[in-house]
C-alpha positions in Angstrom: -11.7 -2.8 9.9 -8.6 -4.9 9.6 -5.3 -3.5 8.3 -2.5 -5.6 7.1 0.6 -3.7 6.0 3.5 -4.5 4.0 7.3 -4.5 5.3 8.3 -2.0 2.7 5.9 0.8 3.6 5.4 0.3 7.3 3.8 4.0 7.6 1.4 3.0 4.9 -1.8 2.7 7.6 -1.6 6.4 8.2 -4.3 7.0 5.8 -6.6 3.8 6.7 -5.9 4.1 10.6 -7.5 7.6 10.5 -10.0 7.1 7.9 -11.8 3.9 9.9 -12.5 5.8 13.2 -13.8 8.7 11.2 -16.6 6.9 9.7 -17.4 5.3 13.0 -15.4 2.0 12.6 -12.6 0.4 15.0 -9.5 -0.5 13.4 -7.3 -3.5 14.1 -4.0 -3.2 12.6 -1.2 -5.8 11.9 1.9 -4.9 10.5 4.6 -7.0 8.8 6.4 -8.6 11.6 9.5 -8.0 10.1 8.7 -4.1 10.6 6.3 -3.2 13.7 7.6 -0.3 15.3 6.7 2.7 13.0 2.9 1.2 12.7 3.2 1.0 16.7 4.2 4.8 16.7 1.4 5.7 14.5 -1.1 3.8 17.2 0.4 5.6 19.9 -0.1 8.9 18.1 -3.7 8.5 17.4 -4.1 7.3 21.0 -2.3 10.5 22.3 -4.4 12.8 20.0 -7.6 11.4 21.7 -8.7 8.2 20.1 -11.2 6.5 22.5 -9.9 3.3 24.0 -10.3 0.0 21.9 -11.1 2.2 18.7 -7.4 1.6 17.2 -6.1 -1.8 18.2 -2.7 -3.3 17.2 -1.6 -6.9 16.7 2.2 -7.6 16.2 4.1 -10.8 16.2 4.9 -13.7 14.0 2.3 -15.3 11.6 1.0 -14.6 8.1 -2.2 -12.7 7.6 -4.0 -15.3 5.9 -4.2 -17.1 9.5 -4.9 -13.9 11.7 -8.6 -12.8 10.3 -10.4 -15.6 12.5 -9.3 -14.0 15.8 -11.3 -10.8 15.2 -15.0 -12.6 14.8 -16.4 -9.0 14.4 -14.3 -7.7 11.8 -16.4 -6.6 8.9 -13.6 -5.4 6.3 -10.1 -6.0 5.7 -7.4 -3.9 3.7 -4.6 -6.0 2.8 -1.2 -4.8 1.2 1.1 -7.8 0.6 1.8 -10.8 -1.6 -0.3 -12.5 -4.2 -0.4 -16.0 -2.4 -1.4 -14.3 1.2 -3.9 -11.9 -0.2 -5.6 -14.7 -2.3 -6.1 -16.9 0.7 -7.0 -13.8 2.9 -9.7 -12.9 0.2 -11.2 -16.8 0.2 -11.5 -16.6 3.8 -12.9 -12.9 4.0 -15.4 -13.7 1.0 -16.8 -16.7 3.1 -17.5 -14.4 6.0 -18.8 -11.8 3.5 -16.4 -9.2 4.6 -15.7 -6.3 2.4 -12.0 -6.6 1.1 -9.5 -4.4 -0.5 -6.5 -6.1 -1.6 -3.1 -4.5 -2.9 -1.0 -7.2 -4.1 1.4 -5.7 -6.6 0.0 -4.1 -9.6 1.6 -3.5 -12.9 1.3 0.4 -12.9 1.7 2.0 -16.0 2.7 5.7 -17.0 1.2 7.0 -19.9 3.1 10.0 -21.8 1.2 11.9 -24.5 2.6 13.9 -27.2 1.5 17.3 -25.1 3.3 16.1 -22.1 6.0 18.2 -20.4 8.7 15.7 -21.6 11.2 16.9 -19.0 8.8 16.3 -16.1 7.4 13.2 -17.7 11.0 11.7 -17.6 11.7 12.8 -14.3 8.4 11.6 -12.7 8.5 8.3 -14.6 12.0 7.6 -13.4 10.9 8.8 -9.9 8.0 6.8 -9.8 10.1 3.4 -10.9 13.0 3.9 -8.7 12.2 5.7 -5.8 12.4 3.3 -2.6 14.5 1.6 -4.7 11.7 0.4 -6.9 10.0 -1.7 -3.8 6.5 -0.2 -3.7 3.5 -1.7 -5.0 2.7 1.5 -6.9 6.2 1.6 -8.4 6.0 2.3 -12.3 6.7 -0.8 -14.0 5.8 -0.1 -17.6 6.0 3.1 -19.6 3.5 4.0 -22.7 4.9 6.6 -24.9 2.9 8.2 -27.7 5.0 7.6 -31.0 5.5 11.0 -31.8 7.5 11.7 -28.6 9.0 8.3 -28.1 12.4 8.8 -29.0 12.9 12.2 -27.1 11.5 10.4 -23.9 13.8 7.5 -24.4 16.7 9.7 -24.4 15.5 11.6 -21.8 15.2 8.4 -19.8 18.4 7.5 -20.8 20.5 10.5 -19.5 18.2 10.5 -16.2 19.3 7.0 -15.2 23.0 8.1 -15.1 22.3 10.9 -12.8 
């Protein structure tokens, strides 16, 4: 399993790097070259916890992910988080090799607020979802769909929450 992680969530591999070996797979982790250290620390922790040699592998350095997949001919799956351009090129190469592929290339993540919602919590969760980590998360709330019956109350709450 190849894991290509983004610069803004360097600890993102915590789930995938652990899940691969639990399912009998080895992992090749390639963090964004601008932020390699925290991913390295995760690999160190897995090794210290007893991961067998060669089960968790780490590749760092300059270069785009789309040029890395051919270095691991036995790779059977790849998980990528990053730009649409690089993800599309990685997907094309992976598809030719019949690899399993998971791509996260920046979604348009909606929050849906229904009339029976706890509006104080909905406002707080929506503002946090949009602006935590300065909004630079692939899972950041980028649009809100609010039921008409609570629209004005939600908007008023959101306006005052932004000022805090």
